PALO-735773 format. One line per 3 residues: number of its first residue (from 1); for each residue x, y, z of N, C-alpha, C, CB. Coordinates in pm, whole numbers, plus 50000, padded with zeros to 5 digits. Each point is the difference from the previous one (the first is absolute). Glycine has a CB too. Example, Ala and Ser with C-alpha at 12.3 -4.5 7.8 and 13.67 -1.06 7.14 Angstrom:
// PALO-735773
1> 51319 49431 50780 49911 50119 50000 50090 50120 50000 49811 49883 50125  50154 50222 49803 50082 50119 50006 49923 50109 50073 50118 49937 49785
This chain:
// PALO-735773
1> 51585 46956 80264 49996 49865 49943 50139 49936 50002 49806 50069 49854  50295 50010 50107 50136 49949 50000 50044 49962 50141 50052 50142 49799  49910 49943 50298 50036 49973 50139 49934 49872 50049 50026 50247 50042
4> 49844 49735 49921 49928 49881 50043 50063 49873 49941 49789 50136 50018  50253 49875 49855 50062 49885 49935 50131 49963 50069 49895 50066 49782  50187 50033 50247 50129 49976 50067 49979 49941 50139 50102 50190 49870
7> 49794 49862 50199 49971 49950 50135 49958 49853 49995 49931 50232 50071  49984 49735 49828 49955 49862 49984 50118 49908 49968 49776 50082 49921  50310 49963 49987 50116 49921 49962 50092 49977 50120 49985 50091 49767
10> 50033 50014 50313 50085 49991 50118 49946 49897 50099 50066 50239 49969  49802 49762 50050 49937 49904 50090 50016 49856 49950 49835 50176 50066  50155 49807 49802 50018 49867 49943 50142 49951 50023 49826 50050 49826
13> 50271 50038 50151 50140 49963 50019 50030 49966 50145 50061 50147 49809  49882 49932 50283 50018 49973 50143 49942 49864 50035 49993 50247 50051  49887 49724 49895 49933 49872 50028 50086 49883 49951 49775 50113 49983
16> 50279 49899 49894 50083 49894 49944 50126 49982 50083 49910 50049 49772  50150 50063 50269 50123 49994 50078 49978 49933 50135 50079 50207 49885  49808 49828 50180 49967 49937 50128 49976 49852 49982 49900 50215 50082
19> 50027 49749 49811 49971 49860 49972 50130 49921 49980 49780 50065 49897  50312 49993 50024 50126 49932 49971 50083 49981 50125 49996 50098 49773  49997 49999 50318 50086 49994 50118 49944 49910 50110 50077 50229 49945
22> 49796 49732 50043 49939 49920 50107 49961 49860 49956 49918 50211 50096  50075 49764 49774 49955 49869 49951 50107 49894 50025 49859 50114 49826  50099 49771 50224 50093 49890 50027 49994 49891 49894 49976 50050 50243
25> 49921 49957 49671 49982 49898 49897 50015 50065 49862 49847 49865 50152  50255 50092 49775 50032 50062 49871 49993 49899 49887 50145 50165 50118  49807 49883 49769 49999 49924 49876 50096 50069 49904 49758 49920 50034
28> 50341 50007 49916 50103 50060 49915 49991 49939 49860 50151 50041 50200  49841 50049 49701 49983 49961 49860 50090 50089 49915 49760 49924 50039  50291 50026 49851 50057 50085 49897 49917 49982 49874 50235 49985 50101
31> 49742 50124 49827 49909 49992 49886 50039 50102 49893 49816 49922 50152  50165 50039 49722 50020 50092 49889 49866 50031 49932 50234 49911 49965  49658 50045 50099 49866 50019 49945 49923 50105 50079 50000 49763 49921
34> 49894 50288 50019 49906 50081 50077 49939 49911 50108 49950 50152 49800  49990 49907 50304 49945 49917 50108 49912 49887 49947 50007 50200 50149  50028 49679 49885 49928 49882 49955 49885 49969 50096 50209 49911 49891
37> 49709 49993 50069 49892 49956 50089 50057 49950 50132 49859 49939 49801  50254 49991 50191 50062 49948 50123 50040 50113 50093 50082 49801 49873  49984 50300 50075 50045 50112 50083 49881 50073 50060 50205 50024 49858
40> 49693 49997 50063 49882 50072 50051 49933 49922 50113 49966 50102 49773  50022 49767 50211 49937 49921 50105 50088 49989 50124 49878 49871 49825  50251 50115 50155 50091 49994 50114 49998 50130 50079 50144 49840 49874
43> 49842 50271 50056 50000 50130 50068 49878 50020 50087 50130 50092 49811  49767 49827 50168 49878 50011 50080 49998 49906 50120 49882 50065 49793  50222 49855 50223 50006 49909 50115 50028 50080 50127 50080 49811 49852
46> 49840 50165 50249 50019 50072 50126 50129 49955 50067 49751 50025 50027  50315 50065 50039 50122 49978 50079 50125 49983 49915 49858 49896 50172  50129 50101 49697 50115 49982 49912 50025 50128 49920 49953 49753 49985
49> 50175 50275 49990 50036 50115 49916 50079 49951 49879 50003 50154 50202  49955 49889 49680 50063 49957 49875 50110 50098 49960 49784 49890 49928  50333 50056 50046 50114 50078 49952 50039 49949 49862 50082 50043 50238
52> 49920 50046 49665 50035 49963 49863 50132 50067 49963 49756 49975 49937  50339 49945 50019 50132 50050 49962 50003 50017 49849 50111 49887 50199  49914 50235 49756 49998 50030 49857 50132 49962 49934 49838 50186 50044
55> 50156 49804 49823 50119 49981 49919 49989 50095 49880 50027 49754 50073  50066 50238 49835 50001 50095 49889 49875 49991 49913 50247 49987 50000  49694 49894 49991 49882 49982 49915 49869 50028 50072 50129 49831 49874
58> 49876 50197 50255 49878 50030 50074 49943 50133 49953 50085 49871 50200  49785 50137 49770 49941 50127 49955 50028 50114 50098 49821 49870 49882  50217 50245 50063 50033 50114 50087 49877 50057 50069 50191 50052 49849
61> 49690 49921 50098 49877 50049 50063 49931 49890 50081 49973 50165 49812  50104 49738 50232 49946 49889 50079 49947 50052 50133 50161 49839 49890  49719 50121 50146 49949 50033 50133 49887 49905 50037 50064 50242 49968
64> 49929 49729 50159 49895 49914 50053 49976 50040 50144 50064 49808 49846  49811 50218 50186 49968 50041 50136 50043 49893 50101 49806 50134 49913  50242 49913 50200 50042 49915 50112 50124 49916 49967 49762 49992 50073
67> 50311 50047 49823 50128 49935 49969 50111 50103 50009 49885 49832 49849  50234 50122 50182 50118 50084 49993 50081 49957 49879 50004 50035 50252  50031 50060 49661 50084 49973 49884 50138 50058 50025 49800 50001 49845
70> 50302 49916 50142 50138 50047 50007 50051 50020 49858 50041 49880 50222  49963 50245 49733 50053 50030 49868 50151 49979 49999 49813 50166 49959  50247 49839 49923 50145 49986 49992 50070 50112 50076 49976 49888 49777
73> 49967 50232 50216 50058 50112 50075 49989 49976 50151 49940 50157 49812  49946 49791 50231 49982 49967 50142 50104 49898 50045 49753 50049 49981  50267 49850 49936 50091 49891 50036 50142 50052 50020 49857 49840 49872
76> 50185 50250 50042 50135 50056 50012 50015 50084 50125 50019 50000 49751  49877 50078 50280 50006 50090 50116 50009 49923 50132 49869 50167 49869  50083 49709 50132 50002 49923 50124 50142 49971 50048 49784 49898 49933
79> 50310 50101 49974 50141 49986 50037 50042 49862 50045 49988 50233 50062  49940 49664 49899 50037 49865 50041 50129 49957 49929 49757 49944 50039  50325 49981 50032 50128 49954 49945 49980 49906 49881 50102 50025 50227
82> 49787 49902 49771 49976 49905 49891 49968 50069 49869 49920 49836 50168  50044 50292 49838 49950 50070 49881 50098 49987 49883 49878 50161 50149  50251 49857 49877 50100 50001 49894 50017 49864 49932 50115 50181 50123
85> 49833 49714 49937 50019 49866 49943 49874 49946 49932 50168 49958 50177  49725 50119 49825 49874 49953 49942 49984 50052 49858 49897 49992 50229  50098 49921 49672 49981 50045 49862 49857 50048 49977 50177 49839 49924
88> 49807 50248 49978 49866 50042 49960 49937 49890 49914 50068 50245 50008  49799 49763 49981 49925 49899 49925 50033 49859 50050 49998 50153 49799  50002 49834 50332 50036 49872 50062 49916 49979 50125 50236 50017 49911
91> 49726 49859 50109 49912 49965 50112 50062 50032 50136 49903 49821 49858  50229 50185 50147 50069 50023 50127 49978 50140 50057 50169 49836 49926  49772 50253 49998 49969 50133 50056 49901 49987 50115 50043 50106 49775
94> 49891 49782 50232 49908 49972 50110 50072 50005 50135 49863 49859 49846  50269 50118 50153 50077 50003 50125 49987 50133 50073 50159 49838 49898  49831 50269 50025 49984 50133 50062 49868 50007 50075 50140 50105 49818
97> 49759 49832 50127 49870 49998 50067 50003 49927 50132 49894 50011 49778  50181 49880 50227 50012 49926 50127 50062 50089 50107 50023 49784 49874  50085 50284 50091 50066 50087 50098 49909 50114 50044 50221 49944 49897
100> 49704 50110 50007 49908 50109 50034 49895 49953 50099 50038 50103 49773  49906 49780 50203 49899 49945 50091 50060 49975 50138 49881 49894 49806  50240 50052 50198 50067 49975 50128 50023 50131 50074 50112 49797 49904
103> 49928 50307 50022 50028 50129 50063 49874 50066 50055 50192 50027 49846  49692 49929 50107 49873 50057 50045 49925 49906 50094 49988 50128 49786  50085 49784 50279 49941 49923 50108 49937 49868 49963 49963 50211 50101
106> 50069 49733 49783 49940 49873 49959 50033 49888 50099 50014 50072 49762  49885 49851 50273 50016 49879 50081 49979 49875 49915 49923 50127 50205  50001 49890 49687 49975 49891 49905 49999 50061 49861 49865 49865 50171
109> 50198 50068 49733 50001 50047 49861 49941 49890 49912 50204 50147 50041  49698 49892 49879 49939 49909 49903 50062 50031 49865 49781 49984 50131  50294 49923 49817 50074 50014 49875 49913 49947 49887 50224 49978 50119
112> 49740 50108 49785 49910 49955 49895 50024 50079 49872 49830 49934 50173  50090 50034 49723 50012 50065 49870 49868 50066 49962 50175 49833 49931  49830 50245 49961 49882 50079 49963 49895 49921 49922 50147 50196 49996
115> 49874 49672 49989 49900 49917 49932 49946 49889 50089 50114 50052 49784  49910 49960 50346 49948 49902 50097 49887 50064 50081 50226 49885 50013  49653 50075 49956 49880 50064 50054 49954 49927 50126 49933 50077 49769
118> 50046 49996 50340 49958 49933 50124 49862 49935 49986 50136 50165 50130  49849 49719 49931 49873 49928 49997 49905 50051 50108 50118 49799 49908  49939 50236 50206 49920 50035 50118 50013 50149 50032 50030 49767 50089
121> 49898 50274 50013 49999 50139 50043 50115 50032 50095 49753 50002 49971  50328 49899 50058 50117 50024 50085 50106 49895 49967 49857 50100 50183  50264 49923 49865 50109 49905 49983 50026 49932 50133 50102 50139 49815
124> 49916 49730 50182 50016 49923 50123 50136 49932 50003 49752 49963 50011  50311 50042 50104 50130 49935 50016 50013 49949 50143 50102 50149 49823  49994 49764 50199 50023 49941 50132 50091 50089 50084 49969 49770 49902
127> 50022 50218 50230 50092 50075 50086 50142 49944 49988 49811 50051 50158  50285 50019 49902 50140 49959 49993 50024 49863 50063 50064 50240 50004  49858 49727 50095 50011 49870 50067 49867 49928 49987 50174 50088 50163
130> 49830 49785 49796 49876 49932 49965 50015 49849 50019 49944 50183 49835  49951 49755 50212 49996 49854 50008 49907 49949 49890 50046 50002 50251  50009 49927 49654 49921 49956 49887 50072 49894 49919 49893 50223 49993
133> 50052 49740 49890 50054 49890 49921 50133 50031 49933 49767 49929 49963  50320 49972 50037 50131 50010 49937 50027 49869 49926 50085 50160 50179  49966 49850 49699 50029 49880 49921 50115 49923 50065 49919 50114 49788
136> 50057 49759 50237 50103 49917 50064 50080 49930 49890 49855 49965 50207  50256 50097 49755 50081 49947 49891 50147 50033 50021 49805 50023 49844  50279 49893 50098 50144 50027 50000 50049 50027 49857 50028 49855 50204
139> 49878 50155 49703 50036 50028 49861 50052 50143 49985 49828 49835 49923  50256 50185 49979 50051 50135 49974 49894 50090 49940 50227 49904 49967  49676 50036 49962 49895 50078 49934 49862 49950 50039 50155 50045 49809
142> 49753 50048 50193 49860 49967 50023 49915 50085 49906 50043 49940 50244  49880 49992 49671 49909 50072 49911 49871 50028 50077 50100 49890 49792  49889 50229 50260 49889 50034 50089 49867 49997 49927 50154 50140 50133
145> 49845 49876 49735 49875 49998 49924 49930 49865 50015 50096 50165 49838  49982 49728 50182 49941 49867 50019 49902 49996 50116 50208 49901 49908  49819 50180 50193 49923 49994 50125 49875 50088 49996 50212 49952 50121
148> 49772 50121 49769 49882 50086 49987 49919 49962 49877 50123 50186 50114  49879 49682 49854 49908 49947 49901 50049 49999 49857 49829 50076 50148  50300 49949 49827 50051 49999 49863 50133 49926 49992 49884 50219 49955
151> 50107 49649 50027 50121 49919 50003 50069 49990 49864 49899 49873 50185  50051 50196 49714 50067 50002 49870 50049 50140 49965 49857 49809 49925  50148 50278 50174 50043 50139 49981 50122 50024 50089 49762 50077 49945
154> 50330 50004 50007 50117 50033 50081 50027 50151 49994 50098 49770 49957  49957 50287 50147 50026 50144 50002 50123 50036 49916 49897 50012 50227  50101 50108 49718 50117 50052 49929 50123 49992 50091 49853 50155 49862
157> 50255 49792 50084 50122 49986 50078 50020 49862 50059 49981 50238 50049  49916 49678 49944 50014 49862 50048 50086 49924 49899 49774 50007 50122  50329 49921 49922 50088 49930 49906 49923 49903 49912 50187 50023 50163
160> 49833 49987 49707 49927 49914 49908 50028 49853 50027 50008 50182 49829  50117 49786 50208 50035 49860 50023 49939 49942 50127 50210 50043 49879  49727 50043 50202 49938 49955 50124 49848 49985 49990 50186 50111 50122
163> 49756 49931 49767 49854 50005 49989 49936 49862 50019 50023 50194 49845  50025 49706 50085 49939 49867 50007 50030 49927 50130 50016 49989 49754  50087 50053 50316 50034 49934 50127 49931 50064 50119 50219 49938 49902
166> 49701 50165 50072 49936 50073 50109 49848 49989 49996 50193 50157 50001  49756 49733 49945 49855 49983 49991 49940 49937 50126 50025 49977 49754  50056 49957 50325 49952 49937 50122 49991 50102 50113 50101 49781 49929
169> 49786 50221 50139 49984 50091 50113 50063 49939 50125 49786 50092 49900  50287 49990 50173 50062 49956 50125 49901 50017 50115 50229 50062 49912  49803 49877 50200 49917 50015 50119 50008 50142 50053 50033 49757 50056
172> 49864 50281 50017 49994 50135 50058 49988 49988 50151 49892 50093 49790  50183 49987 50280 49992 50001 50146 49967 50140 50049 50165 49809 50014  49777 50200 50103 49969 50129 50061 50112 50036 50098 49750 49961 49974
175> 50304 50158 50009 50112 50041 50084 50005 50152 50012 50127 49794 49931  49941 50253 50170 50019 50144 50016 50118 50044 49913 49908 49993 50238  50070 50113 49685 50107 50052 49916 49982 50150 49980 50020 49777 49883
178> 50070 50281 50039 50003 50146 49983 49986 50033 49851 50146 50028 50207  49730 49988 49745 49976 50026 49858 50028 50146 49961 49827 49818 50003  50301 50216 49991 50039 50139 49978 49972 50047 49857 50175 49970 50173
181> 49819 49934 49734 49964 50032 49862 49887 49908 49958 50237 50077 49945  49658 49981 49996 49881 49924 49965 49956 50031 49857 49929 49998 50242  50075 49900 49674 49959 50015 49861 49856 49950 49985 50240 49971 49920
184> 49670 50120 50044 49863 49959 49968 49996 49958 49853 49902 50158 50176  50035 49731 49795 49988 49955 49862 49909 50095 49923 50038 49761 50070  49967 50228 49797 49924 50090 49913 49918 49916 49903 50176 50182 50020
187> 49698 49851 49966 49911 49927 49911 49999 50058 49859 49860 49943 50197  50077 49984 49713 49972 50038 49862 50123 49987 49910 49824 50155 50085  50283 49919 49949 50121 49996 49919 50120 50005 50094 49884 50112 49803
190> 50140 49782 50272 50103 50004 50104 50141 50002 49941 49845 49878 50151  50253 50129 49938 50138 50017 49958 50063 49867 49961 50019 50199 50150  49962 49764 49724 50064 49882 49944 50099 50046 49893 49795 49854 50047
193> 50294 50056 49911 50102 50042 49904 49949 49990 49857 50176 49924 50160  49910 50122 49747 49961 50003 49859 49987 49861 49941 50113 50221 49979  49961 49682 50073 49985 49861 49953 49857 49955 50023 50243 49951 50050
196> 49705 50077 50067 49861 49964 50031 49904 50076 49909 50064 49953 50239  49952 50178 49751 49906 50082 49923 49999 49965 49852 50033 50182 50166  50081 49778 49781 50009 49968 49857 49942 49863 49967 50201 50144 49989
199> 49774 49775 50111 49958 49862 49974 49861 49966 50052 50237 49940 50009  49702 50150 50067 49866 49970 50052 49933 50128 50049 50075 49768 50066  49799 50221 49967 49926 50116 50050 50049 50038 50139 49800 49932 49864
202> 50211 50198 50159 50043 50046 50132 49884 50061 50079 50229 50042 49908  49648 49923 50052 49883 50042 50077 49981 49902 50115 49890 50105 49794  50165 49930 50321 50010 49907 50113 49942 50062 50125 50204 49896 49899
205> 49723 50024 50175 49951 50044 50131 50044 49899 50106 49801 50116 49893  50242 49936 50219 50045 49916 50110 49887 49981 50101 50237 50080 49968  49772 49811 50107 49901 49971 50104 50053 50047 50135 49914 49802 49868
208> 49994 50231 50220 50038 50038 50136 50018 49874 50085 49875 50220 49978  50211 49691 49974 50022 49872 50066 50057 50018 50140 50036 49894 49777  50050 50206 50236 50063 50030 50129 49984 50149 50028 50167 49810 49973
211> 49810 50223 50153 49995 50141 50038 50138 50063 49989 49808 49953 50155  50295 49965 49860 50139 50040 49978 50083 49873 49994 49968 50224 50120  50151 49788 49824 50090 49885 49994 50143 50052 49993 49824 49856 49885
214> 50257 50104 50213 50137 50050 50010 50101 49894 49959 49928 50154 50184  50191 49893 49780 50109 49910 49963 50104 49995 50111 49960 50050 49757  50100 49834 50264 50106 49990 50101 50132 50052 49945 49884 49802 50102
217> 50212 50219 49985 50135 50033 49957 50054 49888 49911 50039 50136 50211  50047 49901 49696 50063 49907 49905 49910 49965 49882 50131 49908 50190  49748 50145 49806 49908 49972 49890 49962 50131 49932 49912 49795 50117
220> 50094 50206 49749 49977 50122 49923 49876 49987 49910 50246 50045 50006  49690 50069 49973 49900 50015 49896 50010 50144 49951 49843 49821 50101  50150 50203 49769 50008 50138 49952 49885 50084 50055 50114 49919 49792
223> 49916 50207 50239 49893 50097 50025 50034 50129 49929 49945 49895 50225  49954 50186 49749 50017 50114 49910 49959 50132 50066 49962 49846 49807  50013 50254 50109 49959 50132 50049 49855 50030 49969 50234 50078 49971
226> 49687 49821 49998 49863 50023 49956 49901 50021 50114 50053 49865 49802  49964 50061 50305 49900 50006 50108 50064 49949 50129 49808 49969 49835  50293 50104 50211 50085 49950 50108 50008 50099 50116 50131 49871 49832
229> 49847 50077 50288 50008 50080 50122 50137 49983 50066 49750 49978 50033  50311 50133 50004 50125 49999 50074 49976 50063 50136 50137 50012 49787  49888 49911 50319 50001 50058 50133 50127 50083 50018 49863 49808 50091
232> 50133 50282 50005 50112 50092 50022 50132 49928 50019 49840 50160 50101  50159 49727 49969 50124 49927 50025 50060 49941 49873 49915 49949 50227  50012 50058 49662 50051 49948 49873 50018 50109 49896 49889 49783 50050
235> 50101 50344 49988 50013 50108 49903 50136 49999 49930 49844 50135 50139  50258 49816 49929 50133 49990 49938 49996 49918 49871 50103 50019 50228  49797 49890 49761 49992 49909 49886 49926 50056 49880 50010 49820 50161
238> 49953 50306 49842 49923 50060 49891 50085 50038 49879 49843 50083 50172  50285 49929 49844 50085 50055 49894 49994 49917 49872 50150 50091 50177  49813 49974 49713 49995 49937 49868 50132 50026 49928 49748 50029 49988
241> 50317 49867 49959 50129 50019 49931 49984 50076 49869 50081 49789 50104  50031 50263 49848 49998 50084 49880 50070 49936 49880 49994 50198 50149  50080 49694 49873 50083 49946 49892 49940 49876 49934 50197 50090 50119
244> 49681 49876 49917 49934 49884 49940 49890 50046 49906 50053 49860 50203  49896 50048 49720 49886 50029 49914 49875 50027 50085 50099 49856 49817  49808 50219 50126 49876 50034 50070 49927 49877 50050 49982 50203 49858
247> 50014 49691 50063 49925 49880 50037 50075 49913 50102 49895 50005 49774  50225 50037 50261 50083 49924 50093 50015 50071 50134 50121 49904 49806  49878 50229 50193 50044 50078 50117 49925 49966 50129 50059 50180 49842
250> 49809 49812 50154 49926 49975 50125 50015 49855 50047 49838 50177 49934  50184 49731 49972 50017 49860 50038 50135 49979 50068 49853 49929 49808  50251 50129 50138 50132 49991 50064 49994 50064 50139 50115 50005 49774
253> 49820 50111 50233 49982 50063 50131 49932 49905 50098 49985 50225 49888  49911 49708 50065 49924 49910 50087 50081 49883 50050 49799 50067 49877  50279 49872 50036 50083 49886 50043 50103 50044 50104 49967 49893 49775
256> 50098 50219 50199 50103 50050 50092 49938 50036 50135 50134 50086 49805  49752 49977 50191 49933 50040 50124 49959 49878 50082 49918 50208 49888  50035 49687 50045 49964 49877 50072 50121 49944 50075 49823 49951 49829
259> 50292 50050 50104 50121 49948 50067 50032 50081 50125 50088 49922 49777  49898 50209 50216 50032 50085 50114 49895 49992 50110 50120 50153 49844  49757 49813 50121 49897 49981 50102 50039 49892 50100 49827 50073 49834
262> 50242 49824 50118 50040 49892 50091 50089 50053 50112 49985 49837 49811  50092 50266 50159 50095 50053 50099 49929 50065 50119 50164 50035 49816  49711 50005 50163 49927 50068 50108 49877 49921 50044 50080 50219 49911
265> 49911 49656 50044 49887 49917 50041 49870 50036 49933 50113 49972 50213  49892 50102 49677 49879 50040 49929 49960 49898 49895 50060 50237 50039  49817 49774 49913 49952 49907 49898 49927 50073 49890 49981 49822 50174
268> 50014 50112 49710 49919 50045 49887 49867 49926 50007 50206 50051 49856  49685 50024 50135 49866 49943 50012 49918 50036 49877 50012 50013 50251  49902 49895 49707 49912 50025 49886 49855 50005 50048 50163 49886 49844
271> 49762 50207 50097 49861 50022 50036 49909 49976 49880 50071 50168 50175  49800 49806 49846 49906 49989 49889 49993 50132 49923 49867 49829 50128  50077 50169 49752 49996 50121 49917 49927 50116 50065 50008 49852 49803
274> 50049 50266 50181 49935 50124 50042 49990 50099 49883 50086 49965 50234  49960 49989 49649 49996 50085 49881 49984 49913 49877 50144 50175 50112  49810 49887 49780 50002 49933 49870 50072 50093 49903 49783 49872 50048
277> 50286 50067 49858 50080 50080 49909 49933 50017 49865 50204 49920 50116  49782 50206 49842 49965 50034 49863 50131 50042 49935 49758 50074 50056  50313 49830 49892 50141 50018 49964 50021 50108 49895 50037 49762 50056
280> 50059 50327 49972 50041 50098 49899 50053 49927 49877 50054 50169 50181  49941 49894 49701 50047 49934 49878 50145 49953 50011 49841 50141 49870  50184 49735 50088 50134 49942 50000 50024 49930 49868 49995 49971 50251
283> 50130 50032 49702 50043 49916 49889 50058 49873 50061 50046 50201 49847  49885 49688 50137 50040 49878 50071 50136 49947 49955 49759 49946 50024  50275 50073 49850 50132 49956 49955 50110 50086 50062 49899 49919 49785
286> 50073 50210 50230 50096 50088 50068 50014 49959 50146 49943 50189 49844  49943 49778 50219 50006 49951 50138 50084 49872 50009 49773 50101 50045  50206 49811 49857 50075 49874 49998 50151 50026 49995 49806 49888 49885
289> 50235 50206 50032 50142 50033 49989 50051 50061 50130 49973 50037 49752  49948 50053 50306 50042 50067 50124 50006 49904 50119 49899 50210 49913  50029 49680 50078 49994 49905 50111 50105 49889 49991 49759 50049 50016
292> 50333 49961 49889 50098 49892 49980 50077 49966 50128 50020 50072 49763  50021 50030 50311 50075 49974 50123 49917 49920 50101 50129 50211 49963  49740 49812 50037 49914 49923 50091 49999 49853 49960 49857 50203 50039
295> 50132 49770 49832 49993 49863 49953 50132 49926 50024 49833 50071 49827  50277 49998 50152 50131 49935 50000 50067 50001 50137 50024 50066 49762  49956 50043 50314 50084 50020 50119 49927 49997 50134 50141 50132 49853
298> 49726 49855 50149 49929 50003 50128 50048 49891 50095 49801 50095 49882  50212 49784 50068 50043 49890 50087 50143 50021 50047 49844 49845 49880  50241 50204 50032 50139 50026 50038 50007 50110 50105 50077 49929 49772
301> 49838 50173 50215 49998 50108 50099 49961 49945 50137 49941 50166 49820  49955 49754 50185 49955 49945 50128 50106 49908 50060 49762 50015 49921  50303 49907 49996 50109 49915 50049 50110 50084 50064 49949 49831 49822
304> 50084 50280 50113 50102 50090 50055 49953 50063 50131 50081 50047 49767  49794 49994 50239 49946 50061 50121 50002 49903 50117 49856 50147 49859  50112 49727 50113 49993 49901 50108 50138 49965 50055 49794 49908 49895
307> 50306 50093 50020 50132 49959 50047 50084 50116 50053 49991 49816 49835  49961 50307 50147 50074 50116 50049 49983 50014 50150 49971 50114 49778  50139 49880 50294 49998 50015 50145 50025 50147 50036 50082 49761 50031
310> 49826 50298 50039 50011 50141 50039 50043 50007 50146 49822 50069 49831  50306 49944 50190 50055 49999 50136 50025 50140 50054 50105 49781 49948  49851 50320 49977 50023 50139 50042 49927 50030 50130 50027 50067 49760
313> 50019 50035 50310 49946 50031 50133 49870 50078 49994 50231 50000 50084  49753 50090 49820 49879 50082 49993 49917 49961 49879 50119 50189 50117  49754 49847 49887 49912 49969 49888 50045 50075 49875 49810 49959 50159
316> 50231 50166 49857 50047 50079 49886 50118 49932 49932 49922 50209 50114  50169 49736 49966 50116 49931 49944 49959 49873 49926 50141 50092 50185  49760 49837 49869 49949 49880 49933 49937 50038 49865 49960 49889 50225
319> 49963 50217 49777 49932 50048 49879 50103 50031 49891 49812 50095 50140  50288 49984 49895 50101 50040 49902 50084 49881 49955 50005 50228 50102  50024 49682 49990 50080 49882 49965 49927 49914 49898 50104 50003 50228
322> 49764 49986 49786 49922 49921 49905 49998 50066 49862 49859 49914 50190  50122 50217 49807 50002 50072 49872 50138 49985 49935 49827 50164 50085  50278 49848 49995 50137 49984 49949 50019 49861 49940 50084 50163 50173
325> 49869 49736 49897 50012 49862 49953 49928 49981 49866 50016 49922 50238  49864 50130 49751 49922 49983 49878 50058 50079 49884 49797 49963 50139  50272 50145 49893 50071 50075 49896 50119 49920 49949 49928 50218 50106
328> 50145 49721 49985 50114 49918 49961 49957 49879 49918 50120 50075 50207  49758 49877 49817 49948 49885 49926 49925 50042 49873 49982 49876 50217  50022 50255 49753 49946 50057 49876 49847 49995 49989 50211 49933 49895
331> 49722 50061 50218 49855 50019 49998 49969 50149 49992 49965 49788 50133  50124 50293 49922 49985 50145 50004 50122 50066 49939 49857 49982 50206  50126 50141 49747 50112 50085 49961 50052 50073 50123 49905 50028 49766
334> 50221 50018 50230 50060 50067 50117 49923 50121 50052 50214 49923 49915  49707 50142 49999 49924 50116 50046 49905 49965 50115 50016 50096 49770  49944 49777 50240 49907 49961 50106 50062 50014 50139 49892 49841 49839
337> 50240 50145 50170 50068 50019 50128 49989 50146 50043 50160 49810 49949  49865 50281 49956 49989 50143 50030 49856 50037 50036 50192 50047 49844  49713 49897 50081 49859 50027 50028 49962 49950 50139 49949 49985 49754
340> 50095 49895 50281 49966 49943 50131 50057 50084 50113 49995 49772 49897  50128 50275 50087 50061 50086 50102 49922 50130 50014 50225 49898 49952  49737 50160 49934 49922 50124 50002 49864 49978 50067 50117 50077 49790
343> 49822 49810 50181 49871 49963 50060 50010 49992 50152 49941 49874 49791  50163 50059 50256 50020 49989 50145 50028 50136 50063 50086 49767 49967  49988 50317 49961 50026 50136 50050 49870 50079 50012 50228 49995 49896
346> 49687 49993 50002 49872 50072 50003 49913 49951 50115 50013 50032 49751  49981 49838 50267 49920 49945 50110 50051 50050 50135 49950 49797 49861  50180 50210 50152 50059 50048 50125 49964 50145 50025 50189 49838 49973
349> 49817 50244 49922 49966 50142 50014 49852 50019 50036 50180 50056 49834  49738 49849 50125 49857 50006 50032 49969 49937 50136 49949 49994 49755  50156 49971 50317 49988 49940 50134 49929 49865 49998 49996 50230 50095
352> 50017 49701 49793 49945 49864 49992 50093 49905 50075 49888 50050 49777  50056 49871 50311 50079 49908 50080 50003 49862 49934 49941 50128 50209  50178 49827 49762 50017 49867 49944 49962 49895 50104 50183 50084 49847
355> 49765 49801 50108 49960 49896 50096 50119 49944 50075 49808 49943 49853  50168 50022 50271 50102 49937 50085 49971 49851 50008 50031 50213 50135  50072 49708 49855 49982 49855 49997 49931 49948 50126 50203 49983 49856
358> 49836 50071 50260 49946 49951 50127 49851 50030 50014 50224 50032 50102  49728 50072 49830 49859 50037 50010 49911 49911 49916 50070 50234 50043  49980 49724 49842 49912 49936 49902 50019 49850 49986 50002 50213 49882
361> 50108 49735 50168 50021 49856 49984 49922 49921 50104 50226 50045 49906
């Protein structure tokens, strides 16, 4: 009986290892909860492999069939350079999961959370090159929610002073572009800020008004980690900062990544909802306090990003120069420079090829 059990366990481990080494589509989550409905349903999606990154509060007996769990011990053994800069009990531990997926052959990464439940039996995204609708605007900001049937709703991280000036829809044109990052909207309880949640109902559903909608260079809209696809050419943009508040980290990442997408001719694209959120418990006043930098500094950050000229020769140099600039402007603490360098070192060791300007522009 003991031999049969060991043999069965060995076969399961071999199966998981083979799956991890051959899967090209990865879902990366960090969670401190037992497997949620979202994780269980995501784990049943064909062609996708779910990777959960643990933290100190994650149950030690956590397990879910067809999922890979990276325990704290596992994370340390991986030997990634970023490990020493990632605090415990922090959302940025998800960064280890991104590297793990990349090291196991990921071609596409779906960035999500444990409370975003898939609507359909599969996840849909656009190819790296696509001819489709793009907002024709020269504005610095675009409230993408306006274009999916909700003109009185704004995404978390959208500058408060821009809300009333972004109610008019701009013209849309069809053009060839490179949607390297694609944010699918989320129904029921989408990603809005605490100002919105404290003043009105956040039970919101979006319409499938557009099959997709992309933004041009020089135009920003916040995007998050709730339901976002990253193509391989944009994996460099996955890094979550460690020196910001939890409610700020993914938004700052998103703004910075959008700026760098322009350097390679890439675009940020928004898709109709593919998930609905059964939101984990939150203290809205605590969220409000944690989001102060979003309310006060989002517009200033975008202004800085737009005026920063990146004349460096390589993409890595441009990336580091931008992080350095934002540190000098006090959007980031100095540790972000060390983290960014470690991130680039890890990507290099994993043989990840940074995008070349001539290929993508």
